[in-house]
N, C-alpha and C positions, 0 to 999 in steps of 0.2 A: 722507859722507852726501850732500853736495851733488852729487857726481858720480853717486851712485846715483839721486837724484831726477831729475837731468838725463837719465839713461838711461831711467828709467821714462816721463818725459814724451815723449821721442823715440819710444819704443816705442808709446806710446798714439797718437801722431800717425800712425805707420805703420799700426797696426791699424785705425784709423778708415777707411782706404781699402782694406782687404783683407778677403776673405771668411774666416770662421772655419770652414774645413773641417778635416778632420783626416785611413805606417808605414815604418823600416829602420834597421838599425844603421849603415848607410853614410851617413845624412844625406841632403841634397838630391841629386837626380839631377844628373849632370854637365850643365853648360850651363844649369841652372835660374837664372832671374833673379827668381823670386818667393818666395824663401826667407823664412821668418818671422824678423824682426829683433828683437833685444833692445835695440837702441839703437846709435848711432854706426856703423851699417852692419854690425853684428855679428849673425850668425845665432844664433838661440836654441839653446842646448844643454840637452837634457833628460837627466838621469841616471835610469835606470829599473832598480830592483832587483826582479827577478821572484822569486817563491817557488821555482820549479823547473819541471820538466816531468813532473809526477806523473800527469797525466791528459790525455785528449783535450781537455777543457775548457781546461786551462792552455795547451796547445799552440795552440789557437785564439786564446786571449787574447793570447799573445805575438805571434802573427802579425798580429793586429789592431793592436797597438801599433806594431809595426815598419812595417807598410804605411802606417798613418795618419801616422806621423812623416815618412816619405818624401814622402807626398802634400802634407803641410802645410809642407814645407821646413824642418823642425826636425832638427837634428843629434841623434841618439840614441846615448847611451852606455849599453849594455845589460849587465846582470850577472845570471847565473843562480845563485841561492843554494843550489840542490840541497836545498831544504827544511830548511835550517839557519839559525837566527836569527843565529848568529855570522858567517855568511857575508854576510848582508844588512847587518849593522851595519858590517862591514869595507868593503863596497861603498859604503855611504852615506858613510863617512868618506873614501873615495877620491874620490867625487864632490865632497865639500866641498873637498878638497885641489886638485882640478882646477878649482875655481871655476865649476862649471856654473851655469846661470841658474835652473833649477828641478830639484827632485828629486821623483820619484814612486816609490812602492813598494807592493807588496801584502804586508802583514806575515805572516810565517810563523805567529806566535802574537800574542795581543793584548797581552801584558805585556812590560815591560822596555825600552821605547823612549825614555823621557824623556831620558836622558843624550845620546844621539846626536841626537835631535830638537832639543835645546837647542843642541848644537854647530852644527847647520844654521841655527837661528834667529840665533845669535850671529854667524854668517858672513854673514847677510843673504840666505840662500837659501831661498825659499819651498818648502814641502813639500805634495804632494798624496797622499792615501791612495787607493789604487785597490783595488776588490773587497773588501778586508778592512779592518776598523777596528782601532783600538788603544784600550786602556782608560785612557789618560792623562786625568787630571782637568784638565790645563792644555791647553785647546783652542787656545791661541794658538800652540802648537808646530807646527800644521799649518794650511793655508789652507782645505782642503775635503776631503770624503770622496766619492769617486765609486764607486758600486756598488749592489749589491742589498740588499734588506731581508731578511736571512736569517731573522729571526724570522717574518716574514710567510710565507716559503717553508715553514718548519716548520708553521705554522698551516694553510697550504693543503694540505699533506700530511695533516695530522690531520683536516681537514674532509672530504677525499675519503674517508678511512677510515671516519669516523663515519657518513657518508652511505651508503657501500657496505654497512655492517653494521647499518643502522638497524633492520632487521626481524629480526636475529639475537638469540638469547637469550644467547649467550656461554657460557663465557669466550672471549675472543679473545686468543690468546697471540702477542705480538709480539717479534721479535728486532730489535735496532737495530745497524746498522753505522755507528759515528760516524766523523767526519773526524779529522784530525790533532788530538791532544789539546792543548787550550789555544787552538786557532785560533777566530777569530770565527765562521766558518760552522758549525763543529762545535758550539760553545756555543749559538749562536742557533737553529740548526735543531732541536737537541734540545729547547731551552726552548719554542719555538713549538709543536712537535708535542705535547709533554707537557702544555702549557697547554690544548690542545683536548681531548685524550682523557681527562684526569683528571675531566672532568664526568660520565663514564659509567664506573662501576666494572667493567663487563665487559671493558674493555680493559686488558690487563696486559703491561707490558714485562718479559719473563722473562729476557732477557739483553741486555746492551749493552756493546759493546767497540769500540775504535778500529781502523779498517782503513786509516788513513793516506791515505785518498783514492786508493788504488792498486788495480788489478785483482787483482794477485797476493795482496795482503794481504786483500782482500775475500773471495777464495776461501778462503784459509787460515782466517780467522776464522769464516766460514760453516760450514766443515767441522767446526770445534770446536763450534759451536752445534748442528749436527745430531747430534753425538755426545752432547752434554750435555743436550739438551732433547727430551723424548719427543714433545711436541705443539707444533708451530710452525704458526700460521695465517698470519702476515704477516711479511714482511721490510720494514723501513724502512731504506733506505740513504741516507746523506747526500750521495752523488754517484753518477753513473751507472757510473763505472769499478768501484767497489766492488760495485755491484749486478750488473754483468756477470760479475765474478769469482765472486760468490755464486751466480749462476745456473748456472755450470759445476759448482759443488759440489753444488747441489740436483739437477741432472741425473745426476751421477755417483752420487748416493745412491739413485737409482731413483725420485725424486719428480719431479713436473711443475711447473716454475716458472710462476706465473701462474694455476695451477689448484689444485694441492695446497697451495702456499704463494703467497699473493698478494704481489706485489712493488711497492713504492712507491719511487720514486727522485727525485733532484733533479739538475738540470743541463740536460739537453736535447740531448746530443750525438747525432749521426746514428746511431751504433751502438745507442743506446738506443731510438730510434724504429724501427729495424729489428727489434729484439727485441720491441717492442710489436706490430708487424705480425705477428710470429710467435707472439703470445700469451704471451710469457714475462715481460713487464713489464705491469702493469695501469695505471699512471699515472706520468707524469713532470711534476714541477714545474719550470718553466723558470728557469734562472739564466743570463742573457745574458753571454757572455764578450767580445762584440765592443764593447769600451769605447774603442777607439783614437781614433775621431773625437772623442768627447766629451772624452777626456783631452787631446788636442792643442788643442782649443778652450780648455779651462781653463788649459793651460800658457801659451798666448799671453796670456791675460788676467792671470794672476798675474805673469808676467814683465813686463807693462806696468804693474803696480801697481794694476790694477783690482780692485774688490771682486767676490767670487764667493759664491754661497750656501754655507753650511756643509755642506750635504749635497746631492748630485745623484744621484737615484735612476734606475735603468735600468727600462725597460718590459719586463714579462715576463708569461707566461701559464701555465695549467695544461692539460696534454694527457692526457686519458684515452685508453684503448686504442682506442676507436672513432674517435678523431680522428687517429690516428697515420699512417695511409696517406695521407690528404690533406695532412698537414703534412710528410711525409718529403722530398718533392722540394725544399722550400725550406730544409732544414737544410744550412748551409754549413760545419759543423764536426762 
């Protein structure tokens, strides 16, 4: 414990004279002399367990973390869980065995993390949750959560819908493409959306099923919706990749996405903005994947033993179709 305290104090002194900017699995660039230090001249090592590469959003998120680690002089040990919780748990245990300074991960699902998080805590390794939260009642098992407010995103989607149909008599039949079952964004985007539309009885979710956040599954589930539901007015997709897959299914059925079936999506990847300029998506609620710089700033602070807020929220917006063309050039993912 004495040695850990000494390390933290040394790191704090180093951080006091360094800027907290914030990517790469290779760690600091060769010849770098400004690497982030955990103490005793030791470069900070961050173990990062990513969900997978299921979407354009996730790919951009991974790139942001890798580039920010390189820029910050932090050695990054990266693991791709391929959307399986058991792979993430295995990766976290490997990071513990490797005695990394900080562990960060984006949980595949919300539940089932307490045992491995307790192992990290017992090893004295602070944990940062990124993008997705866990449902643990013991908040001492992690230092902070960095990410979006998924409930707010769902509410924003619902608010756009209720405004767009304010003068319609209804019914308005909605099909919902949910994200990975049990994941925080799927749970919260569903809850936030439902909370807004339930105030008006004309809005009815006639079918809701997981599309696993992937384009292929989004298309597959939408094809099933189109066969089972006679009248579909609106598609609400929990992410852009599922929406884009669903658009293919809608077009193949002979219908016009964005006109015959209004499309609401969440994320804000470039392909979705292109689809909006083509009239195929009506609105996108932004979920910012570029968390790398903020993650590295938090990593330096918790490695130094500094206190951090229990939640750090990202800044995001809502982009209706008429704003897509102007925003498209600035989409970097």
